[in-house]
PyMOL CGO cylinders between C-alpha atoms (Angstrom):
from pymol import cmd
from pymol.cgo import CYLINDER

trace = [
    CYLINDER, 40.23, 6.03, -17.42, 36.59, 5.73, -16.44, 0.3, 1, 1, 1, 1, 1, 1,
    CYLINDER, 36.59, 5.73, -16.44, 34.80, 8.44, -14.50, 0.3, 1, 1, 1, 1, 1, 1,
    CYLINDER, 34.80, 8.44, -14.50, 31.41, 8.71, -12.80, 0.3, 1, 1, 1, 1, 1, 1,
    CYLINDER, 31.41, 8.71, -12.80, 28.92, 11.46, -13.57, 0.3, 1, 1, 1, 1, 1, 1,
    CYLINDER, 28.92, 11.46, -13.57, 25.82, 12.07, -11.43, 0.3, 1, 1, 1, 1, 1, 1,
    CYLINDER, 25.82, 12.07, -11.43, 23.26, 14.16, -13.34, 0.3, 1, 1, 1, 1, 1, 1,
    CYLINDER, 23.26, 14.16, -13.34, 19.96, 15.75, -12.24, 0.3, 1, 1, 1, 1, 1, 1,
    CYLINDER, 19.96, 15.75, -12.24, 17.73, 17.05, -15.05, 0.3, 1, 1, 1, 1, 1, 1,
    CYLINDER, 17.73, 17.05, -15.05, 14.93, 19.51, -14.25, 0.3, 1, 1, 1, 1, 1, 1,
    CYLINDER, 14.93, 19.51, -14.25, 12.01, 20.63, -16.40, 0.3, 1, 1, 1, 1, 1, 1,
    CYLINDER, 12.01, 20.63, -16.40, 9.26, 18.82, -18.27, 0.3, 1, 1, 1, 1, 1, 1,
    CYLINDER, 9.26, 18.82, -18.27, 11.29, 15.60, -18.32, 0.3, 1, 1, 1, 1, 1, 1,
    CYLINDER, 11.29, 15.60, -18.32, 8.94, 12.88, -17.07, 0.3, 1, 1, 1, 1, 1, 1,
    CYLINDER, 8.94, 12.88, -17.07, 6.41, 11.16, -19.32, 0.3, 1, 1, 1, 1, 1, 1,
    CYLINDER, 6.41, 11.16, -19.32, 8.31, 12.17, -22.49, 0.3, 1, 1, 1, 1, 1, 1,
    CYLINDER, 8.31, 12.17, -22.49, 10.50, 9.04, -22.91, 0.3, 1, 1, 1, 1, 1, 1,
    CYLINDER, 10.50, 9.04, -22.91, 13.47, 10.79, -21.28, 0.3, 1, 1, 1, 1, 1, 1,
    CYLINDER, 13.47, 10.79, -21.28, 14.62, 7.68, -19.40, 0.3, 1, 1, 1, 1, 1, 1,
    CYLINDER, 14.62, 7.68, -19.40, 14.45, 5.50, -22.52, 0.3, 1, 1, 1, 1, 1, 1,
    CYLINDER, 14.45, 5.50, -22.52, 16.32, 8.18, -24.44, 0.3, 1, 1, 1, 1, 1, 1,
    CYLINDER, 16.32, 8.18, -24.44, 19.08, 8.38, -21.84, 0.3, 1, 1, 1, 1, 1, 1,
    CYLINDER, 19.08, 8.38, -21.84, 19.38, 4.60, -21.83, 0.3, 1, 1, 1, 1, 1, 1,
    CYLINDER, 19.38, 4.60, -21.83, 19.72, 4.45, -25.61, 0.3, 1, 1, 1, 1, 1, 1,
    CYLINDER, 19.72, 4.45, -25.61, 22.23, 7.30, -25.74, 0.3, 1, 1, 1, 1, 1, 1,
    CYLINDER, 22.23, 7.30, -25.74, 24.29, 5.80, -22.89, 0.3, 1, 1, 1, 1, 1, 1,
    CYLINDER, 24.29, 5.80, -22.89, 24.41, 2.37, -24.52, 0.3, 1, 1, 1, 1, 1, 1,
    CYLINDER, 24.41, 2.37, -24.52, 25.49, 3.91, -27.85, 0.3, 1, 1, 1, 1, 1, 1,
    CYLINDER, 25.49, 3.91, -27.85, 28.40, 5.53, -26.04, 0.3, 1, 1, 1, 1, 1, 1,
    CYLINDER, 28.40, 5.53, -26.04, 29.43, 2.45, -24.02, 0.3, 1, 1, 1, 1, 1, 1,
    CYLINDER, 29.43, 2.45, -24.02, 28.33, 4.03, -20.74, 0.3, 1, 1, 1, 1, 1, 1,
    CYLINDER, 28.33, 4.03, -20.74, 27.09, 1.93, -17.82, 0.3, 1, 1, 1, 1, 1, 1,
    CYLINDER, 27.09, 1.93, -17.82, 24.86, 2.97, -14.93, 0.3, 1, 1, 1, 1, 1, 1,
    CYLINDER, 24.86, 2.97, -14.93, 21.19, 3.83, -14.49, 0.3, 1, 1, 1, 1, 1, 1,
    CYLINDER, 21.19, 3.83, -14.49, 18.46, 6.44, -14.95, 0.3, 1, 1, 1, 1, 1, 1,
    CYLINDER, 18.46, 6.44, -14.95, 15.29, 6.97, -12.93, 0.3, 1, 1, 1, 1, 1, 1,
    CYLINDER, 15.29, 6.97, -12.93, 12.37, 9.35, -12.39, 0.3, 1, 1, 1, 1, 1, 1,
    CYLINDER, 12.37, 9.35, -12.39, 12.46, 11.08, -9.00, 0.3, 1, 1, 1, 1, 1, 1,
    CYLINDER, 12.46, 11.08, -9.00, 9.22, 11.91, -7.14, 0.3, 1, 1, 1, 1, 1, 1,
    CYLINDER, 9.22, 11.91, -7.14, 10.07, 15.65, -7.27, 0.3, 1, 1, 1, 1, 1, 1,
    CYLINDER, 10.07, 15.65, -7.27, 9.67, 15.58, -11.09, 0.3, 1, 1, 1, 1, 1, 1,
    CYLINDER, 9.67, 15.58, -11.09, 13.35, 15.45, -11.99, 0.3, 1, 1, 1, 1, 1, 1,
    CYLINDER, 13.35, 15.45, -11.99, 15.27, 12.71, -13.79, 0.3, 1, 1, 1, 1, 1, 1,
    CYLINDER, 15.27, 12.71, -13.79, 18.41, 11.33, -12.11, 0.3, 1, 1, 1, 1, 1, 1,
    CYLINDER, 18.41, 11.33, -12.11, 21.28, 9.67, -13.97, 0.3, 1, 1, 1, 1, 1, 1,
    CYLINDER, 21.28, 9.67, -13.97, 24.29, 7.81, -12.57, 0.3, 1, 1, 1, 1, 1, 1,
    CYLINDER, 24.29, 7.81, -12.57, 26.70, 7.11, -15.41, 0.3, 1, 1, 1, 1, 1, 1,
    CYLINDER, 26.70, 7.11, -15.41, 30.20, 5.65, -15.69, 0.3, 1, 1, 1, 1, 1, 1,
    CYLINDER, 30.20, 5.65, -15.69, 32.43, 5.68, -18.73, 0.3, 1, 1, 1, 1, 1, 1,
    CYLINDER, 32.43, 5.68, -18.73, 35.14, 7.59, -20.52, 0.3, 1, 1, 1, 1, 1, 1,
    CYLINDER, 35.14, 7.59, -20.52, 35.27, 11.38, -20.19, 0.3, 1, 1, 1, 1, 1, 1,
    CYLINDER, 35.27, 11.38, -20.19, 34.36, 12.12, -23.83, 0.3, 1, 1, 1, 1, 1, 1,
    CYLINDER, 34.36, 12.12, -23.83, 31.41, 9.70, -23.73, 0.3, 1, 1, 1, 1, 1, 1,
    CYLINDER, 31.41, 9.70, -23.73, 30.13, 11.23, -20.49, 0.3, 1, 1, 1, 1, 1, 1,
    CYLINDER, 30.13, 11.23, -20.49, 30.48, 14.78, -21.87, 0.3, 1, 1, 1, 1, 1, 1,
    CYLINDER, 30.48, 14.78, -21.87, 28.49, 13.73, -24.93, 0.3, 1, 1, 1, 1, 1, 1,
    CYLINDER, 28.49, 13.73, -24.93, 25.74, 12.20, -22.76, 0.3, 1, 1, 1, 1, 1, 1,
    CYLINDER, 25.74, 12.20, -22.76, 25.66, 15.34, -20.59, 0.3, 1, 1, 1, 1, 1, 1,
    CYLINDER, 25.66, 15.34, -20.59, 25.21, 17.47, -23.70, 0.3, 1, 1, 1, 1, 1, 1,
    CYLINDER, 25.21, 17.47, -23.70, 22.33, 15.24, -24.86, 0.3, 1, 1, 1, 1, 1, 1,
    CYLINDER, 22.33, 15.24, -24.86, 20.69, 15.60, -21.43, 0.3, 1, 1, 1, 1, 1, 1,
    CYLINDER, 20.69, 15.60, -21.43, 20.66, 19.39, -21.85, 0.3, 1, 1, 1, 1, 1, 1,
    CYLINDER, 20.66, 19.39, -21.85, 17.88, 19.01, -24.44, 0.3, 1, 1, 1, 1, 1, 1,
    CYLINDER, 17.88, 19.01, -24.44, 16.69, 15.39, -24.18, 0.3, 1, 1, 1, 1, 1, 1,
    CYLINDER, 16.69, 15.39, -24.18, 14.22, 13.77, -26.56, 0.3, 1, 1, 1, 1, 1, 1,
    CYLINDER, 14.22, 13.77, -26.56, 11.58, 15.57, -28.60, 0.3, 1, 1, 1, 1, 1, 1,
    CYLINDER, 11.58, 15.57, -28.60, 8.80, 16.57, -26.23, 0.3, 1, 1, 1, 1, 1, 1,
    CYLINDER, 8.80, 16.57, -26.23, 11.10, 17.30, -23.30, 0.3, 1, 1, 1, 1, 1, 1,
    CYLINDER, 11.10, 17.30, -23.30, 11.69, 20.81, -22.03, 0.3, 1, 1, 1, 1, 1, 1,
    CYLINDER, 11.69, 20.81, -22.03, 14.88, 20.92, -19.97, 0.3, 1, 1, 1, 1, 1, 1,
    CYLINDER, 14.88, 20.92, -19.97, 15.28, 23.95, -17.71, 0.3, 1, 1, 1, 1, 1, 1,
    CYLINDER, 15.28, 23.95, -17.71, 18.36, 22.92, -15.70, 0.3, 1, 1, 1, 1, 1, 1,
    CYLINDER, 18.36, 22.92, -15.70, 21.05, 20.25, -15.64, 0.3, 1, 1, 1, 1, 1, 1,
    CYLINDER, 21.05, 20.25, -15.64, 23.27, 19.76, -12.60, 0.3, 1, 1, 1, 1, 1, 1,
    CYLINDER, 23.27, 19.76, -12.60, 26.18, 17.35, -12.59, 0.3, 1, 1, 1, 1, 1, 1,
    CYLINDER, 26.18, 17.35, -12.59, 28.88, 16.13, -10.22, 0.3, 1, 1, 1, 1, 1, 1,
    CYLINDER, 28.88, 16.13, -10.22, 31.96, 14.12, -11.14, 0.3, 1, 1, 1, 1, 1, 1,
    CYLINDER, 31.96, 14.12, -11.14, 33.58, 11.36, -9.13, 0.3, 1, 1, 1, 1, 1, 1,
    CYLINDER, 33.58, 11.36, -9.13, 35.82, 8.35, -9.62, 0.3, 1, 1, 1, 1, 1, 1,
    CYLINDER, 35.82, 8.35, -9.62, 34.15, 5.38, -11.29, 0.3, 1, 1, 1, 1, 1, 1,
    CYLINDER, 34.15, 5.38, -11.29, 33.28, 2.47, -9.02, 0.3, 1, 1, 1, 1, 1, 1,
    CYLINDER, 33.28, 2.47, -9.02, 33.01, -0.13, -11.77, 0.3, 1, 1, 1, 1, 1, 1,
    CYLINDER, 33.01, -0.13, -11.77, 29.87, -1.53, -10.15, 0.3, 1, 1, 1, 1, 1, 1,
    CYLINDER, 29.87, -1.53, -10.15, 27.63, -1.29, -13.25, 0.3, 1, 1, 1, 1, 1, 1,
    CYLINDER, 27.63, -1.29, -13.25, 27.59, -3.91, -16.00, 0.3, 1, 1, 1, 1, 1, 1,
    CYLINDER, 27.59, -3.91, -16.00, 24.94, -2.29, -18.23, 0.3, 1, 1, 1, 1, 1, 1,
    CYLINDER, 24.94, -2.29, -18.23, 22.82, 0.84, -18.41, 0.3, 1, 1, 1, 1, 1, 1,
    CYLINDER, 22.82, 0.84, -18.41, 19.35, 0.27, -16.95, 0.3, 1, 1, 1, 1, 1, 1,
    CYLINDER, 19.35, 0.27, -16.95, 16.14, 2.14, -16.23, 0.3, 1, 1, 1, 1, 1, 1,
    CYLINDER, 16.14, 2.14, -16.23, 15.34, 2.04, -12.53, 0.3, 1, 1, 1, 1, 1, 1,
    CYLINDER, 15.34, 2.04, -12.53, 11.72, 2.13, -11.43, 0.3, 1, 1, 1, 1, 1, 1,
]
cmd.load_cgo(trace, "trace")
């Protein structure tokens, strides 16, 4: 059964290919949704998929790509909406 995971990543996470990394990791795991930079300097992720795949993506977000320095990861779970067909980078 699919779930939704909303993730906020704090730290030095913009300008270090974090969004592209999340997109690649999500697609590898069959996760749909989106990732975007937020004006406050955080990265926001809305992801839908199986529980194990989402847990794996959440773990990846705790360190991110080389060059990132993650200081905090917050997440909230919800029921999947099924509204996403792919995993995209939002501008």
